[in-house]
C-alpha positions in Angstrom: -14.2 -7.8 -15.4 -14.1 -11.7 -15.7 -11.4 -12.9 -14.2 -11.6 -16.7 -14.2 -10.1 -17.7 -17.5 -7.4 -15.5 -16.4 -6.5 -17.0 -13.1 -4.4 -20.1 -12.3 -6.0 -22.9 -10.1 -3.6 -21.7 -7.4 -4.5 -18.0 -7.5 -8.5 -19.2 -7.5 -7.7 -21.1 -4.5 -5.9 -18.3 -2.7 -8.7 -15.7 -3.5 -11.3 -18.8 -1.8 -9.1 -19.0 1.0 -9.1 -15.1 1.7 -12.6 -15.0 1.3 -13.3 -17.4 3.7 -10.3 -16.1 6.4 -12.5 -12.4 5.9 -15.7 -14.0 6.5 -14.7 -16.2 9.4 -12.1 -13.8 11.0 -12.6 -10.4 10.2 -16.5 -9.6 9.1 -17.5 -10.6 12.8 -15.3 -8.5 14.4 -14.7 -5.2 12.6 -16.6 -3.0 14.6 -13.9 -4.1 17.7 -11.1 -3.7 15.4 -10.2 0.1 15.3 -10.2 -0.1 19.4 -8.5 -3.1 19.8 -5.1 -3.1 18.0 -4.2 -6.5 19.6 -7.4 -8.0 18.2 -6.2 -6.7 14.7 -2.8 -8.7 15.6 -4.5 -11.9 16.8 -5.6 -11.7 13.0 -2.3 -10.8 11.4 -0.6 -13.7 13.1 -3.7 -16.0 12.1 -2.8 -15.1 8.7 1.1 -15.8 9.5 -0.2 -19.5 10.2 -1.7 -19.3 6.9 1.6 -19.2 5.4 0.8 -15.4 4.1 4.0 -13.2 5.6 6.4 -15.8 3.8 4.6 -16.5 0.6 6.9 -14.3 -1.7 10.5 -14.9 0.0 13.1 -16.8 -1.1 12.9 -20.5 -0.2 16.5 -20.3 1.5 15.4 -18.8 4.0 12.3 -20.7 4.3 9.8 -18.4 2.3 7.4 -19.6 -0.2 9.6 -18.6 -3.5 8.5 -16.0 -6.0 5.3 -15.2 -6.1 3.3 -12.7 -8.6 1.9 -9.4 -8.9 -1.9 -10.5 -9.7 -1.6 -12.9 -6.6 -0.9 -10.0 -4.9 -3.6 -7.9 -5.9 -6.3 -11.0 -5.0 -4.5 -10.8 -1.8 -4.9 -7.2 -1.0 -8.2 -6.5 -2.7 -9.9 -9.7 -0.9 -8.2 -8.4 2.6 -9.3 -5.0 2.1 -13.0 -6.0 1.5 -12.6 -6.8 5.7 -10.2 -4.1 6.9 -8.4 -1.8 4.9 -5.9 -1.3 7.3 -5.0 -4.8 7.7 -4.8 -5.0 4.2 -2.2 -2.4 3.9 -0.2 -3.8 6.7 0.3 -7.1 4.8 1.0 -5.7 2.0 3.6 -3.6 3.2 5.1 -6.7 4.7 5.4 -8.6 1.6 6.8 -6.5 -0.5 9.5 -4.3 1.2 12.1 -6.9 1.1 11.5 -7.5 -2.9 14.1 -4.7 -3.5 16.5 -6.4 -1.9 16.0 -9.3 -3.6 16.0 -7.8 -7.1 19.3 -6.4 -6.1 20.9 -9.3 -4.5 21.3 -7.8 -1.5 22.4 -10.8 0.8 23.9 -9.0 3.7 20.3 -7.2 3.8 18.4 -10.5 2.9 20.6 -12.7 5.7 19.6 -9.8 8.3 15.8 -9.6 7.6 14.6 -12.7 5.5 14.4 -15.2 8.2 11.9 -13.4 10.7 9.2 -12.6 8.0 10.2 -16.1 7.0 9.3 -17.6 10.8 6.3 -18.3 12.5 6.0 -14.6 14.5 4.1 -11.5 13.1 6.8 -9.1 11.7 6.4 -5.7 10.3 8.2 -3.9 8.1 8.2 -0.4 7.2 8.9 2.3 4.2 10.0 5.5 6.0 9.6 8.3 2.6 7.5 11.3 3.4 10.0 14.0 4.9 9.0 16.0 7.8 9.6 18.9 5.8 8.5 19.8 2.4 5.5 17.3 3.0 4.6 15.7 -1.1 8.7 16.6 -1.9 10.1 13.7 -1.0 7.5 11.9 -3.6 7.5 14.4 -6.3 9.2 12.9 -9.6 9.9 16.5 -10.8 12.4 17.2 -8.0 14.7 14.2 -9.0 15.7 13.5 -5.2 16.1 17.2 -4.1 13.1 17.1 -2.3 14.7 14.6 0.3 15.8 16.1 3.2 16.5 12.9 5.1 20.5 12.9 4.9 23.2 9.7 4.7 26.4 10.3 5.1 29.6 7.7 4.1 31.8 7.6 7.5 34.4 4.8 7.1 31.9 1.6 6.9 28.9 2.9 8.1 26.3 5.4 6.7 25.3 8.0 9.4 21.7 8.9 8.7 20.0 12.4 10.7 16.7 13.4 9.6 12.8 13.0 10.0 10.3 11.2 8.7 6.2 11.7 8.9 3.2 9.1 8.7 5.3 5.7 7.9 2.9 2.9 8.7 4.6 0.7 11.4 6.6 3.2 12.8 7.9 2.0 16.3 6.8 -1.7 16.0 8.6 -2.3 12.5 11.6 -5.0 12.6 13.1 -2.7 10.4 12.8 0.7 8.7 13.6 0.8 4.5 14.8 4.8 4.6 15.1 7.0 1.6 17.7 9.4 2.3 20.4 11.7 0.5 23.7 11.6 0.4 23.6 15.2 -2.2 20.6 17.0 -2.4 22.3 18.9 -5.3 23.1 15.1 -7.6 19.7 15.2 -8.0 18.6 11.2 -8.8 21.9 10.2 -8.0 22.1 11.2 -4.5 19.3 9.1 -3.7 20.1 6.5 -1.1 17.9 3.6 0.4 19.2 2.0 3.8 17.8 -0.5 5.6 17.7 0.5 9.0 17.3 -2.0 12.0 15.1 -1.3 14.8 17.2 -1.7 17.2 19.7 0.9 16.0 20.9 3.3 18.6 19.7 7.5 17.5 16.5 6.1 16.2 13.3 6.9 18.0 9.9 7.5 17.4 6.9 9.7 18.0 3.6 8.9 19.7 0.9 7.1 16.7 -0.8 9.2 15.1 -4.7 10.2 15.6 -6.6 9.5 12.4 -10.0 9.5 10.6 -9.7 6.3 9.1 -7.0 3.5 8.9 -7.5 3.0 12.4 -5.8 -0.6 12.2 -2.8 0.6 10.8 0.1 2.5 13.1 1.4 5.7 12.1 4.3 7.7 14.0 7.4 9.6 13.1 10.6 8.9 12.9 13.5 10.5 14.3 17.1 10.0 12.9 19.7 11.1 15.1 23.7 10.0 14.0 22.2 6.6 13.1 24.4 4.4 12.0 23.9 1.5 9.7 26.5 -0.7 8.1 27.2 0.0 4.5 26.0 -3.1 2.8 22.7 -2.2 4.4 22.4 0.4 1.5 20.3 -1.3 -0.9 22.3 -1.1 -4.2 24.7 1.9 -4.2 24.9 5.0 -6.6 23.2 5.1 -9.7 20.8 2.5 -8.7 19.3 3.2 -5.7 17.0 5.5 -7.6 15.6 3.0 -9.7 14.5 1.2 -7.0 12.6 4.3 -5.4 11.0 5.3 -8.6 9.5 1.9 -8.9 9.1 1.7 -5.0 7.1 5.2 -4.8 5.8 5.5 -8.5 5.0 1.8 -9.0 4.5 -0.5 -6.3 2.9 1.7 -3.7 0.7 2.8 -6.3 -0.5 -0.6 -7.2 -0.9 -1.2 -3.8 -2.9 1.9 -3.1 -5.3 0.3 -5.9 -5.9 -2.9 -4.5 -7.0 -1.4 -1.4 -9.3 1.3 -3.1 -10.2 -1.5 -5.3 -11.6 -3.4 -2.3 -13.2 -0.4 0.2 -15.3 0.2 -3.0 -16.6 -3.5 -3.6 -17.4 -3.6 0.5 -19.3 -0.3 0.5 -21.5 -1.6 -3.0 -21.7 -4.7 -1.4 -23.2 -3.2 2.0 -25.1 -1.0 -0.1 -27.2 -3.4 -2.4 -27.9 -5.1 0.8 -29.1 -2.5 2.6 -31.1 -1.3 -0.1 -32.9 -4.7 -0.4 -33.7 -4.8 3.2 -35.0 -1.3 3.3 -38.7 -0.4 2.2 -39.4 3.0 0.6 -43.1 3.6 -0.7 -44.1 -0.2 0.0 -41.1 -1.8 -2.0 -37.4 -2.2 -1.6 -35.3 0.9 -2.1 -33.0 -0.5 -5.1 -36.3 -1.3 -6.9 -36.9 2.4 -7.6 -35.4 3.4 -10.3 -33.4 6.6 -9.1 -31.7 3.9 -6.9 -30.9 1.4 -9.4 -29.5 3.7 -11.7 -27.1 4.7 -8.4 -26.2 1.2 -8.0 -25.3 0.9 -11.8 -22.8 3.5 -11.9 -21.6 1.9 -8.6 -21.2 -1.4 -10.3 -19.9 0.4 -13.7 -16.8 2.2 -11.8 -15.9 -1.1 -10.1 -15.8 -3.1 -12.4 -13.7 -0.8 -14.9 -11.4 -0.2 -11.6 -10.7 -3.8 -11.3 -10.3 -4.1 -15.0 -7.0 -1.8 -14.7 -5.9 -3.2 -11.4 -5.5 -6.6 -12.8 -4.3 -5.4 -16.3 -1.7 -3.5 -14.3 -0.5 -6.4 -11.9 -0.3 -8.8 -15.1 2.0 -5.9 -17.2 4.1 -5.4 -13.5 4.3 -9.6 -13.9 5.5 -9.0 -17.2 8.4 -6.4 -17.4 9.9 -7.8 -20.7 6.8 -6.6 -22.7 5.8 -3.4 -20.6 9.5 -2.6 -19.1 10.7 -2.8 -15.8 8.8 -1.4 -12.8 11.0 2.0 -12.6 10.1 2.9 -16.3 8.2 5.9 -16.9 5.4 3.9 -18.9 5.1 1.7 -15.9 4.9 4.1 -13.9 2.5 6.1 -15.6 0.3 3.1 -15.9 0.4 2.6 -12.2 -0.4 6.5 -11.0 -3.2 6.3 -13.7 -4.8 3.2 -11.9 -4.2 4.7 -8.3 -5.8 8.0 -9.3 -8.6 6.5 -10.9 -8.9 3.6 -8.2 -8.6 6.0 -5.2 -11.4 8.3 -7.2 -13.8 5.4 -7.7 -13.3 4.0 -4.0 -14.5 7.6 -2.5 -17.3 8.1 -5.1 -19.2 4.6 -4.3 -18.7 4.9 -0.5 -20.1 8.3 -0.8 -23.0 7.0 -2.8 -23.4 3.9 -0.9 -24.0 6.6 1.9 -26.6 8.5 -0.2 -28.4 5.5 -0.5 -28.7 4.6 3.1 -29.4 8.1 4.6 -28.2 8.7 8.2 -28.0 4.8 8.5 -25.0 5.0 6.7 -22.7 7.3 9.2 -24.0 4.7 12.0 -21.4 2.3 12.8 -24.6 -0.4 12.8 -24.1 -0.6 9.6 -20.5 -0.9 9.0 -20.5 1.8 6.4 -18.8 4.5 8.2 -15.7 2.8 8.9 -15.3 2.2 4.4 -16.3 6.1 4.3 -13.2 7.1 6.7 -11.3 4.6 5.0 -11.8 5.6 1.3 -10.4 9.0 1.6 -7.1 8.2 2.8 -6.0 6.6 -0.5 -6.3 9.9 -2.6 -4.1 11.6 0.2 -1.4 9.7 0.3 1.8 8.8 -2.1 1.7 12.6 -2.7 -1.9 12.8 -3.2 -3.9 12.7 -6.6 -1.9 16.0 -8.0 1.5 14.5 -7.5 0.4 11.2 -9.0 -0.5 13.2 -12.3 2.8 14.5 -12.8 3.6 10.7 -12.9 1.1 10.4 -15.2 1.8 12.4 -18.0 5.7 11.7 -17.9 4.8 8.6 -19.2 3.8 10.4 -22.2 6.2 13.0 -22.7 9.4 14.7 -20.7 7.3 16.8 -18.9 9.7 19.2 -16.9 7.1 22.4 -15.8 7.5 23.3 -11.8 11.6 22.2 -11.5 13.3 24.7 -9.8 
């Protein structure tokens, strides 16, 4: 997809800056990052110094002001070409206070925004998936009844109990945007989003998960045992939190996933193109053989179609007056369709790159094996490709099959 006529000069400058950063700071050490989280944090701190962390935050807190989804897509795609886990962290840190900005929750912003607008690396965490039921938390057909973490209002505080599995940045975050339910029988009306400070009593964490991929991001369980949080840290209140929940789980997270998938796929393709140029077979470069050329062409086609979908979705999200708010079934459907297509493209392209490279495709020396491992998670998170399909079809009709 040709983007040049669609991007502003500022967006082009952002793209060029991040590409230079990735080439200078990530590519030379990408084979070391998975075994050295301190090195990962050095890279994140350099991104903070570039102004990336505070870019979308309100100016009154020292931020860069409202950004655009298209700019966010550029940032996340380019970073994912270097390392998907780093891109994941940057996207999470840059979006989890957006619901509070939209809801004009001054108490939450006063408490947490200054840290993200400062000079030091600060993490955010979306605590969504419950330990029981797995993808039930993300399943739109359950209308919030699959959320097992409970929040009970007691005077001026909410008391939270439950366990969250696999949240990114568990144990290192400054706050935890926690998806709870005040009343599972109330369905969507019972959905409750609460910002929980990291130092809250009763909040504890499991050991970091050992994973095949995304080793440059931290995942662990979170345990809430009578965790008490001021009631003003609830996002927006009954009848409103459910909209932000569906926007976060159904649109923003799906969009973020698709940008990472695009970056991984592009990186795998770039490696395959270069490898098949240098590698000889039958006395000529591998890519000069028609079979290899056809595979590379199919990889390029999939990536270009994905790029078109990702940036079209980004444009739509930047223009809710034309396409609807982020919690509308239509935009959730489009975001989920893009996520599914991008994840499948990501895995398929990485696999084809490995086929073109043979045994060298799984050798760390050639770097592809990291992208091959990272690719798979994009099909598994956020409820997986199956739950995401429920969101897709609900953009076209009121799908109710499977509801209890």
